[in-house]
Steps between C-alpha positions, in 0.01 A plus 500: 500500500491131586205267454402502868479881505280498185262247654480704822415819305229320302353352821492844667334653192237220500432555873470874445255444214290262712500753783382776269224283356386405853514858614276625218295175468171687495609717212608193305161337575333813370700489178472127452148491331616752241821308436308174462265669254791628296674163493190304400322736264783720362828312502366144485324542160803665340622166365194514272676781300685217325175432314578803285782294350268209423210406271310421811244219483278448807459126422876446466577701804796724575766235454338345194448822304731590215778756558497772229756756621408861426228418249221636722686826560553539126130448444414758763742760373405459134125486573299767312359612834827532685570865440127580536512339844820685586347835406181438690671359808754784528238761406254400770772461766687822427169690493412337831847579641469870407139555611434238768831470690506860638134495617543279810785732609276806459207339678726378780630856546142633513395237756812565707411869518147424618463607860159348575576137585145372454468653156840360410407147604168513311673632187764231518238227524307637202808529273620148601174327412536486115818295533294207637263491201567235236570605140169335402314744721707798378446407134127468565493843665694645209246353257214638701655847509648534148289277275373672186153349541418526870805663661440770758750736340339474155153543644618833652660597166180427311294681759701816428444455127825327405566178317604177671875431509634148443738496797546123506548441127720801422866388462634843595314482841600144592832581668360797698209274610742233627718750683191674643382169645841450660492847645154452652573155633851532647579865575366473851665167566835640380498764775559242774879474455544877463294572811707244692823674381363839603418373847875419552607858437623668816232744626774728638594590143153649442512683839838651408364599158198676660738695737699606193180627334467236228160469333313167463611485139861552598477234769360247247772574244797519734407241766222265389615438147870428594360276775312279256755518217638153567149350486424678174822380341448140615141487372603662173772244439260212578236660275752498212559135566131444421508711187391204285211399733180669399249284688347210313148510651453872447606496133307183411180635654526839335612407152272438201546454127500873424788580732713189440795689351541703812399229750712203413787467751737226607274388783200441277720349229633248748144408596386467141798288395568305818143427615254540212726372229662238722851617413649491850858557378410833342316614815799415719736669254305824528525485878874423482555795264301736731701385799834566332397845386371580850827388654697724259282796581544448880877462464529800266277728712690398818836588348370834368353577841843431665680719252261783581602473861203315643475160671376219274311190603827302536 
């Protein structure tokens, strides 16, 4: 192929690309705000990960700070709290994965089976509302309900002749309390994607199943569940990618000195070291470490999903 032919092919490809962009210009305009957000707030700050290889000094700046190689990583991995944070982070997330992840699916199936449209809309609005509450409000509500001194639950227990239970200072109850808050706050919100996937299932499949005498349970198992399988797999893979994210605000608001050993996680450690102690390099190192682990989980889960015969996220 001569040089003129190559140039002609490239020119045609460029023209074709421009035509496609012009044809779907409104879709590109719709996507543009999200892309700008990602570029500015997600990809733009990634150069700051280099701080994890420095003894960062705010007065000296990025280029004036001393480069220390993997010193910060060594300090993190050999910290006396590293394995404690690893246990707590994985414990909370796996408990949440087992108990919380299936609930939006179950709730979405229940809402999808609701025939009364007005009741369905009202129920959806009610279960969505907790998602819009800040963690400060949720922590305050938790204190009001479960406090040993003035909590509603303990008042009921005492009224029936029992003794108050220290829900908020009992280490064995901290993880269930955190997962319970997540369930209450985000179960309803998590149904949105599953309900959207269910709405794309061909109605004729249900009509054919009714003609064949299939029960509602059989229709759910053989039509609805396969129809939302791709959504479930995708969300599960993405959830595994966040396996080291426990939510900084929630943990920092709920922890106290009596539950420290089960409450310290990488998010709170990064805050304590990076902000309160002024050790920016350690805080960035924790974030870098979490990002690498999340990437490995996503890649590994995606490969396992493909080997099991399902479509991955890429």
